[in-house]
C-alpha positions as CSV (number, residue, x, y, z in Angstrom):
1,X,9.5,83.6,-20.1
2,X,6.4,82.5,-22.4
3,X,3.0,82.9,-21.0
4,X,1.4,80.0,-22.0
5,X,-2.5,80.3,-23.2
6,X,-4.8,78.7,-20.8
7,X,-5.7,76.1,-23.4
8,X,-2.7,74.7,-23.6
9,X,-3.3,73.7,-20.2
10,X,-6.0,72.1,-20.7
11,X,-6.1,67.9,-21.5
12,X,-6.2,66.9,-24.7
13,X,-8.5,64.3,-26.5
14,X,-5.6,61.8,-25.9
15,X,-6.3,62.4,-22.0
16,X,-10.4,62.1,-22.4
17,X,-12.5,59.8,-20.8
18,X,-12.4,55.5,-22.0
19,X,-15.8,54.4,-22.7
20,X,-15.6,50.3,-23.3
21,X,-18.1,48.9,-26.1
22,X,-18.1,45.3,-26.3
23,X,-20.5,42.3,-27.5
24,X,-21.3,40.7,-30.8
25,X,-22.8,43.8,-32.1
26,X,-20.2,46.1,-31.5
27,X,-18.6,46.3,-34.4
28,X,-21.7,46.5,-36.2
29,X,-22.9,49.0,-33.9
30,X,-19.9,51.8,-34.0
31,X,-19.8,51.3,-37.6
32,X,-23.3,53.0,-37.7
33,X,-22.5,55.7,-35.5
34,X,-18.7,57.4,-36.2
35,X,-17.3,58.6,-39.8
36,X,-14.7,56.3,-40.0
37,X,-14.6,52.4,-41.0
38,X,-14.5,50.8,-38.0
39,X,-14.5,47.3,-40.0
40,X,-11.1,48.2,-41.5
41,X,-9.3,48.3,-37.7
42,X,-7.2,45.3,-36.9
43,X,-7.1,44.4,-33.3
44,X,-5.1,46.4,-30.9
45,X,-5.1,49.6,-33.4
46,X,-6.4,53.0,-33.3
47,X,-8.2,55.2,-35.7
48,X,-9.8,59.0,-35.1
49,X,-13.3,59.6,-36.2
50,X,-16.2,62.2,-35.2
51,X,-19.8,61.8,-33.7
52,X,-22.1,63.9,-36.1
53,X,-26.1,65.2,-35.5
54,X,-28.3,64.3,-38.1
55,X,-27.4,67.5,-40.0
56,X,-23.8,66.5,-40.3
57,X,-22.0,68.7,-37.0
58,X,-19.7,67.8,-35.2
59,X,-20.6,66.8,-31.9
60,X,-17.2,65.8,-30.6
61,X,-13.9,63.9,-32.1
62,X,-13.1,60.7,-30.8
63,X,-10.0,58.0,-30.8
64,X,-11.3,54.5,-31.2
65,X,-9.3,51.8,-30.1
66,X,-9.7,47.8,-30.7
67,X,-8.7,46.0,-28.7
68,X,-10.0,42.3,-29.6
69,X,-12.5,41.4,-32.4
70,X,-15.3,42.4,-30.3
71,X,-14.1,44.9,-27.6
72,X,-13.3,48.6,-28.4
73,X,-12.2,51.7,-25.9
74,X,-13.9,54.8,-27.2
75,X,-11.7,57.9,-26.2
76,X,-13.5,60.9,-25.6
77,X,-13.1,64.3,-23.7
78,X,-14.2,64.4,-20.4
79,X,-16.9,67.2,-20.7
80,X,-18.5,65.5,-23.5
81,X,-19.0,61.7,-21.5
82,X,-22.2,63.0,-19.1
83,X,-23.9,63.8,-22.2
84,X,-22.8,61.1,-25.0
85,X,-22.5,57.5,-22.7
86,X,-26.4,58.1,-22.0
87,X,-26.7,58.7,-25.7
88,X,-25.0,55.5,-27.0
89,X,-26.7,53.3,-24.6
90,X,-30.2,54.4,-25.9
91,X,-28.8,53.8,-29.3
92,X,-27.6,50.4,-28.4
93,X,-31.1,49.3,-26.7
94,X,-32.1,45.5,-27.8
95,X,-28.3,44.6,-29.3
96,X,-25.6,42.6,-28.3
97,X,-23.7,45.3,-26.9
98,X,-22.2,46.6,-23.3
99,X,-21.5,50.1,-22.9
100,X,-19.6,51.1,-19.4
101,X,-16.9,53.9,-18.6
102,X,-13.7,51.9,-17.9
103,X,-10.9,53.3,-15.9
104,X,-8.8,50.2,-16.6
105,X,-6.0,52.0,-18.4
106,X,-4.4,55.5,-19.3
107,X,-2.7,56.7,-22.8
108,X,0.8,58.2,-22.5
109,X,2.5,59.8,-25.4
110,X,6.5,60.8,-26.5
111,X,8.2,62.1,-29.5
112,X,9.8,59.5,-30.6
113,X,9.7,55.5,-30.4
114,X,12.8,54.6,-27.9
115,X,12.2,52.7,-25.2
116,X,14.5,51.2,-22.3
117,X,14.2,47.5,-22.0
118,X,12.4,47.6,-18.8
119,X,9.3,50.2,-20.6
120,X,6.1,48.0,-20.3
121,X,2.7,49.2,-22.3
122,X,0.0,47.0,-23.3
123,X,-0.2,48.8,-27.1
124,X,1.4,51.3,-29.2
125,X,-0.1,53.7,-31.8
126,X,0.6,56.5,-34.1
127,X,-1.3,59.3,-33.9
128,X,-3.5,58.1,-36.7
129,X,-4.5,61.9,-37.7
130,X,-0.9,62.4,-38.6
131,X,1.4,59.6,-38.5
132,X,4.9,60.3,-36.5
133,X,3.4,63.2,-35.1
134,X,3.5,61.5,-31.7
135,X,3.8,58.1,-30.2
136,X,0.6,56.5,-27.7
137,X,0.7,53.8,-25.6
138,X,-2.3,52.3,-23.9
139,X,-0.5,51.5,-20.1
140,X,-2.4,50.2,-16.6
141,X,-4.2,53.2,-14.7
142,X,-1.5,52.3,-12.1
143,X,1.5,52.8,-14.5
144,X,3.9,55.2,-13.0
145,X,4.0,56.9,-16.5
146,X,0.3,58.0,-15.8
147,X,1.4,60.4,-13.2
148,X,4.0,62.8,-15.4
149,X,1.5,63.5,-18.4
150,X,2.9,67.1,-19.6
151,X,0.3,68.6,-21.8
152,X,1.5,71.8,-22.6
153,X,4.0,71.3,-25.3
154,X,2.0,68.1,-26.7
155,X,-0.7,70.9,-27.2
156,X,1.5,73.5,-29.1
157,X,2.7,71.3,-31.1
158,X,-0.6,70.0,-31.9
159,X,-2.6,73.3,-32.5
160,X,0.7,74.4,-35.1
161,X,0.7,70.8,-36.6
162,X,-3.2,71.6,-37.2
163,X,-4.4,68.9,-35.3
164,X,-7.5,71.3,-34.1
165,X,-9.8,69.2,-31.4
166,X,-13.6,69.8,-30.6
167,X,-14.4,71.6,-27.5
168,X,-10.5,73.4,-27.1
169,X,-10.5,75.0,-30.4
170,X,-13.6,75.1,-32.2
171,X,-17.0,74.9,-30.9
172,X,-19.3,72.0,-30.8
173,X,-22.6,71.7,-33.4
174,X,-21.8,74.3,-35.1
175,X,-19.5,72.7,-38.1
176,X,-19.3,70.2,-41.0
177,X,-16.9,67.5,-41.1
178,X,-14.9,69.4,-43.7
179,X,-14.8,72.5,-42.1
180,X,-12.7,71.2,-39.1
181,X,-10.5,69.4,-41.4
182,X,-11.5,66.2,-40.6
183,X,-10.8,64.8,-44.1
184,X,-7.3,65.7,-44.3
185,X,-7.0,64.1,-40.8
186,X,-7.5,60.8,-42.1
187,X,-11.1,61.0,-39.9
188,X,-13.4,59.9,-42.2
189,X,-14.2,57.3,-44.9
190,X,-15.8,58.1,-47.9
191,X,-17.1,54.6,-49.1
192,X,-18.4,53.4,-45.9
193,X,-21.9,52.4,-45.6
194,X,-25.1,54.8,-43.2
195,X,-24.1,56.7,-40.2
196,X,-25.6,59.3,-38.8
197,X,-24.7,62.5,-41.1
198,X,-23.3,60.5,-43.5
199,X,-25.4,61.9,-46.5
200,X,-24.9,65.3,-45.7
201,X,-21.0,64.4,-45.6
202,X,-21.2,62.5,-48.6
203,X,-23.0,65.5,-50.8
204,X,-20.6,68.3,-49.3
205,X,-17.5,65.8,-50.4
206,X,-18.5,64.7,-54.2
207,X,-20.4,68.2,-55.3
208,X,-17.2,69.8,-54.2
209,X,-19.3,71.7,-51.8
210,X,-17.0,72.7,-49.2
211,X,-17.4,76.7,-48.5
212,X,-15.7,77.2,-45.3
213,X,-12.2,75.6,-43.6
214,X,-10.8,76.7,-40.3
215,X,-7.0,78.1,-40.8
216,X,-4.8,79.3,-38.6
217,X,-3.1,82.4,-38.4
218,X,-0.2,84.3,-36.7
219,X,0.1,87.9,-35.9
220,X,2.6,90.3,-34.2
221,X,0.7,92.0,-31.5
222,X,0.2,92.1,-27.9
223,X,-3.2,92.7,-27.5
224,X,-5.2,89.6,-28.4
225,X,-7.8,89.9,-31.4
226,X,-11.3,89.6,-30.5
227,X,-13.5,86.7,-31.6
228,X,-16.2,87.6,-34.6
229,X,-13.7,89.9,-35.9
230,X,-14.1,89.8,-39.6
231,X,-11.1,88.5,-41.6
232,X,-10.0,90.4,-45.3
233,X,-8.3,89.0,-47.9
234,X,-8.3,91.2,-51.0
235,X,-10.4,93.9,-49.8
236,X,-13.3,91.1,-49.5
237,X,-14.2,89.9,-46.6
238,X,-13.6,86.2,-46.3
239,X,-14.2,84.9,-42.5
240,X,-14.2,85.5,-39.2
241,X,-11.9,85.1,-36.1
242,X,-13.4,81.8,-34.0
243,X,-10.5,81.5,-31.1
244,X,-7.4,83.2,-30.4
245,X,-3.4,81.9,-28.8
246,X,-0.8,83.2,-27.4
247,X,1.9,81.3,-26.4
248,X,2.8,78.9,-29.0
249,X,6.5,80.5,-30.0
250,X,9.3,82.2,-27.7
251,X,8.6,85.7,-29.2
252,X,6.2,87.3,-27.0
253,X,4.5,89.6,-29.1
254,X,3.3,86.5,-32.1
255,X,-0.2,85.7,-31.0
256,X,-2.4,83.3,-33.1
257,X,-6.1,83.4,-33.9
258,X,-8.1,80.5,-35.7
259,X,-10.3,81.7,-38.4
260,X,-13.2,80.2,-40.2
261,X,-12.4,81.5,-43.5
262,X,-14.5,80.7,-47.2
263,X,-12.6,78.8,-49.6
264,X,-12.9,78.2,-53.3
265,X,-11.1,77.1,-56.3
266,X,-9.8,80.1,-58.0
267,X,-6.4,81.3,-56.2
268,X,-4.1,79.3,-53.9
269,X,-4.6,79.8,-50.3
270,X,-0.4,80.3,-50.2
271,X,-0.6,83.6,-52.6
272,X,-3.3,85.1,-50.5
273,X,-2.7,87.8,-48.0
274,X,-4.9,88.1,-44.9
275,X,-5.7,90.9,-42.3
276,X,-7.6,91.7,-39.4
277,X,-8.1,95.5,-38.5
278,X,-5.8,96.0,-40.7
279,X,-3.4,94.0,-39.2
280,X,-1.6,91.4,-41.0
281,X,-2.4,88.0,-40.8
282,X,0.1,85.3,-41.6
283,X,-1.4,82.3,-42.7
284,X,0.2,79.2,-41.0
285,X,0.9,76.7,-43.7
286,X,-0.3,72.8,-43.3
287,X,0.1,70.4,-46.4
288,X,-3.5,70.1,-46.9
289,X,-3.6,73.8,-48.0
290,X,-1.7,73.3,-51.3
291,X,-5.0,71.7,-52.8
292,X,-7.2,74.4,-51.5
293,X,-8.3,77.9,-52.4
294,X,-10.2,80.9,-51.8
295,X,-13.5,81.3,-53.4
């Protein structure tokens, strides 16, 4: 029987807390603090974005739902709620913006879009990070489906598709947006105006100055790799292990390691061999990797 890693049991971002942001200045307020283009959102739509430090390190990733013209729901992981909510209120002083904890709704998920005739929901969304990955349904918090959400299989599929989340798979306030692959997950708009951290993000993007990225590897060993263990390629140290998982597949000896790995433009990632403690690491190939290479 497969033993699931504890991280798979933890609620993902989609199960996070809700912050209602509304008022005449709501759109402009959000446009100045998140990485994606809020003005491009239609009513009853969802987008993915990150909040950054002034140095452009990721504080947390978020979903944004636009309910009406001047009303939004910010979906944020519960662990960030107590720190982010007061900061948002501080930033919104003297502006026509109401910011409050919102308990009206819940978001449920399913892999297909087949619904029975009696199924009711307020809004439906595809995952903005990867269309057709999963469908989400905004429902009343008292809806019966809100009581039966199992996130184990969801988290496993999310991880194997490279949909990494801040605070779950990688540490906060340590990685740049590009290092966490947010640019490949539709989480940033490089053509929008200023927002917190934007100058550094633009410099890395337009100067092709991305030096490291998070990569997922599988390996065959019952014992877990230790965090901070060096990762090598062609006898050259290229990164380190920052997280480790078990239980993604039925094979009990198959484990997974998340590495922060140096990249460049000389070779294709898929053609390289990686190892850690003389143990072969097999790169979990994602679509965007065809464009990346090692330094």
